[in-house]
GUDO-51303 format. One record per residue (C-alpha): residue number from 1; z, x, y. Coordinates in steps of 0.1 Angstrom, whole numbers, plus 5000, padded with zeros to 4 digits. Example, Ala and Ser with C-alpha at 12.3 -4.5 7.8 and 13.67 -1.06 7.14 Angstrom:
<sites>
[site 1, [5078, 5123, 4955]]
[site 2, [5071, 5137, 4989]]
</sites>
This chain:
<sites>
[site 1, [4237, 8756, 2299]]
[site 2, [4202, 8771, 2300]]
[site 3, [4184, 8773, 2267]]
[site 4, [4170, 8805, 2253]]
[site 5, [4132, 8803, 2254]]
[site 6, [4111, 8817, 2225]]
[site 7, [4088, 8845, 2236]]
[site 8, [4058, 8863, 2222]]
[site 9, [4047, 8896, 2236]]
[site 10, [4014, 8911, 2226]]
[site 11, [4015, 8949, 2222]]
[site 12, [3990, 8976, 2216]]
[site 13, [3992, 9000, 2187]]
[site 14, [4016, 9024, 2205]]
[site 15, [4038, 8995, 2215]]
[site 16, [4039, 8983, 2179]]
[site 17, [4048, 9017, 2165]]
[site 18, [4076, 9020, 2191]]
[site 19, [4089, 8987, 2180]]
[site 20, [4087, 8995, 2143]]
[site 21, [4102, 9030, 2146]]
[site 22, [4137, 9017, 2153]]
[site 23, [4137, 8987, 2129]]
[site 24, [4142, 8992, 2092]]
[site 25, [4146, 8957, 2077]]
[site 26, [4116, 8937, 2065]]
[site 27, [4104, 8910, 2041]]
[site 28, [4073, 8923, 2023]]
[site 29, [4048, 8898, 2011]]
[site 30, [4025, 8905, 1981]]
[site 31, [4006, 8882, 1958]]
[site 32, [4015, 8873, 1922]]
[site 33, [3988, 8874, 1895]]
[site 34, [3985, 8836, 1897]]
[site 35, [3980, 8836, 1935]]
[site 36, [4015, 8826, 1946]]
[site 37, [4033, 8846, 1972]]
[site 38, [4060, 8871, 1962]]
[site 39, [4085, 8882, 1989]]
[site 40, [4109, 8911, 1987]]
[site 41, [4136, 8921, 2013]]
[site 42, [4131, 8958, 2018]]
[site 43, [4142, 8988, 2039]]
[site 44, [4112, 9003, 2056]]
[site 45, [4103, 9032, 2079]]
[site 46, [4072, 9043, 2098]]
[site 47, [4055, 9075, 2087]]
[site 48, [4038, 9100, 2109]]
[site 49, [4005, 9082, 2105]]
[site 50, [4019, 9049, 2116]]
[site 51, [4021, 9033, 2082]]
[site 52, [4050, 9012, 2070]]
[site 53, [4067, 9030, 2041]]
[site 54, [4090, 9014, 2015]]
[site 55, [4108, 9030, 1986]]
[site 56, [4105, 9012, 1953]]
[site 57, [4104, 9016, 1915]]
[site 58, [4070, 9015, 1897]]
[site 59, [4078, 8984, 1877]]
[site 60, [4091, 8962, 1905]]
[site 61, [4071, 8930, 1912]]
[site 62, [4059, 8943, 1946]]
[site 63, [4045, 8975, 1931]]
[site 64, [4029, 8957, 1902]]
[site 65, [4013, 8931, 1926]]
[site 66, [4000, 8958, 1950]]
[site 67, [3984, 8977, 1922]]
[site 68, [3964, 8946, 1914]]
[site 69, [3958, 8934, 1949]]
[site 70, [3966, 8958, 1978]]
[site 71, [3967, 8931, 2005]]
[site 72, [4001, 8929, 2020]]
[site 73, [4021, 8916, 2050]]
[site 74, [4056, 8923, 2063]]
[site 75, [4078, 8906, 2087]]
[site 76, [4098, 8934, 2103]]
[site 77, [4131, 8922, 2117]]
[site 78, [4157, 8935, 2141]]
[site 79, [4192, 8940, 2127]]
[site 80, [4202, 8907, 2143]]
[site 81, [4169, 8890, 2134]]
[site 82, [4155, 8889, 2169]]
[site 83, [4129, 8901, 2179]]
[site 84, [4105, 8905, 2150]]
[site 85, [4069, 8912, 2143]]
[site 86, [4045, 8904, 2115]]
[site 87, [4021, 8931, 2103]]
[site 88, [3993, 8929, 2077]]
[site 89, [3972, 8955, 2060]]
[site 90, [3963, 8973, 2028]]
[site 91, [3990, 8990, 2007]]
[site 92, [3990, 9017, 1982]]
[site 93, [4016, 9026, 1956]]
[site 94, [4023, 9063, 1952]]
[site 95, [4041, 9074, 1920]]
[site 96, [4057, 9107, 1908]]
[site 97, [4051, 9135, 1913]]
[site 98, [4030, 9126, 1943]]
[site 99, [4057, 9103, 1958]]
[site 100, [4084, 9130, 1963]]
[site 101, [4073, 9144, 1997]]
[site 102, [4063, 9110, 2011]]
[site 103, [4098, 9098, 2000]]
[site 104, [4113, 9127, 2020]]
[site 105, [4093, 9115, 2051]]
[site 106, [4105, 9079, 2043]]
[site 107, [4141, 9091, 2043]]
[site 108, [4136, 9110, 2076]]
[site 109, [4120, 9081, 2093]]
[site 110, [4151, 9059, 2086]]
[site 111, [4181, 9083, 2084]]
[site 112, [4171, 9117, 2098]]
[site 113, [4179, 9149, 2080]]
[site 114, [4195, 9148, 2045]]
[site 115, [4223, 9173, 2039]]
[site 116, [4206, 9187, 2008]]
[site 117, [4169, 9181, 2004]]
[site 118, [4167, 9197, 1970]]
[site 119, [4193, 9172, 1958]]
[site 120, [4174, 9143, 1973]]
[site 121, [4141, 9154, 1958]]
[site 122, [4157, 9157, 1924]]
[site 123, [4174, 9123, 1927]]
[site 124, [4140, 9107, 1935]]
[site 125, [4125, 9124, 1903]]
[site 126, [4155, 9114, 1882]]
[site 127, [4153, 9078, 1895]]
[site 128, [4115, 9077, 1890]]
[site 129, [4109, 9065, 1925]]
[site 130, [4076, 9054, 1940]]
[site 131, [4066, 9048, 1976]]
[site 132, [4046, 9019, 1991]]
[site 133, [4025, 9028, 2021]]
[site 134, [4012, 8999, 2041]]
[site 135, [3983, 9008, 2064]]
[site 136, [3986, 8983, 2092]]
[site 137, [3953, 8967, 2102]]
[site 138, [3966, 8937, 2122]]
[site 139, [3998, 8925, 2138]]
[site 140, [4011, 8895, 2157]]
[site 141, [4030, 8895, 2189]]
[site 142, [4066, 8907, 2190]]
[site 143, [4085, 8874, 2189]]
[site 144, [4119, 8860, 2197]]
[site 145, [4134, 8828, 2186]]
[site 146, [4144, 8799, 2209]]
[site 147, [4132, 8767, 2224]]
[site 148, [4096, 8761, 2234]]
[site 149, [4092, 8765, 2272]]
[site 150, [4086, 8727, 2276]]
[site 151, [4122, 8721, 2264]]
[site 152, [4138, 8747, 2286]]
[site 153, [4154, 8724, 2311]]
[site 154, [4162, 8694, 2288]]
</sites>
């Protein structure tokens, strides 16, 4: 039986955004105060300016870390893990009341229209939600898992 070969496909910014737009699972990497990495599995979307957006609470480790050091990376995964892409950039944390409308855009980017936007906005206020916006400055190739080509026929 033929083995699946790992692939890497370099894409331009438009290709990256096309890939990200339909994928909503990621592992976000931030840096703890002591310098160690901190990873968080998150649901993400892509806003109208091509930034990765993530809903959070203001006191979560990822938000606390990003306020101190805005450098971040995310590995954005397909629902079945394969393919994926790693992105890096600078993040900002937006808190209430400024987070409400960006949270609406976040919801739309993942789920489309909400049946009651007033209810959604109030829920975001009641829950004290914040939004992380990652401005992507670099990205790796879109990758798939598998064997190295040199082992394809073994």
